[in-house]
Every structure is written in structure tokens, then in C-alpha cells.
N, C-alpha and C positions, 0 to 999 in steps of 0.2 A: 105215234109217239113223237112229240116235238122236242124232247129233251135228249141231251147227250152227256156222257161222262168222258172227260179227257184229263190227262196229266197236264198240269199247268205250273207256272211259277207263282209261289204265294205272294210275291210283291207286285203282281199285276194290279194296276190302279183300280179297275172296276170291281175288285173283290173287297173293297173297304167296308161295305155294309155288312157282308158276311162276318168279317173279323170283329166289327163293332158289336154286332148282335151276339156273337159267340162269347166275347169277353163280358158283355153285360149279363148274359145268362149264367156264366160261370161265377160271377161275383154276386148274383142276386140273393142267394141264400146259403152259400158255402163260405165257411171261415177262410180268411186269406191263407192261413198256413196249410189248408187242405186243397188249394187250387193247384192243379198240376198241368194246366194247359200250356201249350207252347205258343208264343206270339209268332206273327208272320215272318219275322226275321229268322227266328230259330227254325221254322219249318223249311227255310231255304238251305239248310245245312246238308252236307253230304250224308248219305245213308237214310234220307227221308224221301218218300214218294208222296206227292201232294196232288190230289184230284179235285176237279170242280165239275159239278153237275149244272148244266145250263139248260134253261127252258126258253126256247125261241131266242137263244143267244144271251139271255140274262142269267147271271150266276145266282142260283138259288140254294145250292148246297155245296159242302166241301167235306173232305175227309183225307186222312193221310195215314201212312204207317211208317214207323221208325225201326230200323234194324237194331236189334239188341245184340245178337250174335249170328253166326252163320245159319242157325236153324230156327231162330226165334225173332219175331217182330212184334211191335206194339201199335195198336190203333191210336191215333191222335187226332184231335180237332175235328171230330165229326159233328157237323151242324147243318140243319136245314132251316131256312128262314120260316118264321111263324106262319106267314101268309101262304107258304107253299106246302105246309104240312097236311097230312091226311090223304096224300095221293100215292103213297108207296115209295117216295123218293129216298127215305132213310133206308128202307130195305134194299133198294136198288144200289145205293152207295155202299152199304155194307157188303152186299154180294160182290160188287166190283172190287172192293178192298181185299176180300178173301181170295177172289180169283187171281188178282195181281200178286198177292203174297205167295200163293201157291206157285204161280208161274215163275216167281223169283227164287223158288226153291226152299221157302221157309216151311218148316214142319209144324210150327206152332205159332199162333197169333193170340196175343193177350191184350187186355185193356184195363184201365182204371176208370171208374165212373163214381158218381156221388150216391149217397144214401138218401138225400133230400127228396121230397115229393116231386120236384121238377125233373128228376132223373128216372121216375118210375117207368115211363114209356120206353126210354132208352134201354133200361135193364131188361124189360120184357122183349124188346126187339132182339137184343143179344142172346137171350135165353132161347127164343124161338129159332135162332140161327145156329144153335148148338154150342154156344159158349156156356161154360159152367163156372161157378164160383171157385176160386183158387186162393192160395196165400199170396201175400205181396211178392212181386217179382223184382227183377233188377232195378235198382234205383229207388224203390219204395220201401217204407216200413209200415208197421201196423198203423192204421188211422181210422178212428171211429166214424169218420165222414166219408170213407172210401169203400167201394166194393171192387174187388179184383176178379176178373173173369178170364178164362182161356179156352182155346179150342185147338184140338189137334187137327191139322190139315191133312187130308188124304191125298 
């Protein structure tokens, strides 16, 4: 295995391609009012842990979670570069985020994702990992373009 996952600062210069691609994907077929992504500056805020998966030193995936309250966190900005997909990196990043959230003492981890076809694989990944549909949580309201999911952490 040549790849590693580590906590990094989101403003690291060599992460620019990840953020550009993530932003482009989010804007590809989601109406602007339904895009809930955080930009790299927002991901540098307190209460957010940001991780990068590197393959032979090159950043190919990212993911973060944001503290909602003492027992609840939200997954943010999970993205794998198109050319690195199909190798289990999304699953590895998700497992890393879940493990880190558990280690930080969170009892629940939630997320918001899209309903568009571009999000089908992501929704399936989350469901396989034990996330289930839920109502909108802190900071969100009903949105026909959003799916909300949550997982109780053991």
C-alpha cells in the first residue's frame, strides 16, 4: 500500500487540484442554493479536522468532519480525484473519518449529500458503511436536492 491518510492543513498549496475538482463537481449539476460545501478557508476553522489521502506523496483524496456539538459531528468535503477512483480510497477515507470521530468522542456522525446522479456512488458508499437516511440536522432545512444521513458510532 503506497498511500497514507494524515491530518493536514487545508490551505496546503499542493491541495489546490483537490479543491478545484471538488468545487467543480459540486457545481456540475446541483443548484447553487443547494450546495453546502465548505471552501478551503472555512475548513481551516476551529472544530474541523481535515485529512488528506496521499498516494506516493501526491494528494488524491480529502475528507473532513466538523463538530456540531459535544456528541455530534458532520462529514464535510469528502472527495477523491476521478483518476484515483475505483481503488477503495473513498472507503478508506470514510473509515478513517469514522474512526477519528469515534476517537474524538463523538456518538453520532452525519452528512448531507446530493440527490443527483453524480452522488449515487457516494450515497451507496455511506449506506454500506452503516449510514441511514435522517431528517435535516443542525444548520440545514428541507431541500429537495439533499439527502441527509447519520450513523450512531459505537
